C-alpha positions in Angstrom: 2.3 71.6 43.2 -0.1 70.7 40.8 -1.2 73.5 38.1 -3.8 73.8 35.5 -4.1 75.8 33.1 -1.4 78.1 34.6 -2.9 77.9 38.3 -1.7 76.4 40.9 -4.8 73.8 42.2 -3.1 73.3 45.4 -0.6 76.1 45.6 0.8 76.2 49.5 0.3 79.8 50.2 -2.1 81.5 52.8 -1.9 84.6 52.2 -5.1 86.3 51.1 -4.2 87.1 47.5 -5.7 88.4 44.3 -2.7 85.8 42.8 -3.6 83.6 44.8 -2.3 80.2 43.0 -0.6 82.2 39.7 2.8 81.5 41.2 4.1 82.9 37.6 2.7 86.4 38.4 3.0 86.1 42.1 6.8 85.5 42.0 7.5 88.3 39.6 5.0 91.4 41.3 7.3 90.6 44.4 10.6 91.2 43.2 9.4 93.9 41.7 8.7 95.6 44.8 12.0 93.9 46.3 10.7 90.9 48.2 8.8 87.7 48.5 5.9 85.5 48.1 4.4 84.0 51.4 4.8 81.2 50.7 8.9 81.3 49.6 9.5 83.5 52.5 11.5 80.6 54.2 14.1 80.9 51.6 14.7 84.7 53.2 17.7 82.9 55.4 19.6 81.3 52.7 19.4 84.2 50.9 21.3 86.4 53.7 23.7 83.9 54.2 24.7 84.2 50.2 24.4 87.8 50.1 26.8 87.6 53.2 29.3 85.1 51.9 29.3 87.1 48.8 30.2 90.7 50.1 33.1 88.7 52.2 34.5 87.1 49.4 34.4 90.5 47.6 35.9 91.9 50.3 38.9 89.3 51.1 39.4 89.7 47.1 39.8 93.4 47.6 42.1 92.7 50.4 44.1 90.8 48.0 45.0 92.8 45.5 46.4 95.3 48.2 
C-alpha cells in the first residue's frame, strides 16, 4: 500500500466511507465498535478459528486441574 501524509493512496477498501484511505483511523473506529473494516474482513474466519482454539485449550487446562 502506498501512503502519503498518513493517507493510503491506493486503499484496497471498496466501502464508501468518510475514513477511506485513513487506515489507522478506520481500524480504530471499527475496533471501538467491535468489528473489522471491510478491507480486513477476510481475516475474520482466521480470527474465529484462533478464538475457538484458545477456548478449547482453556477447557483442556481446566480439566487437567480437576
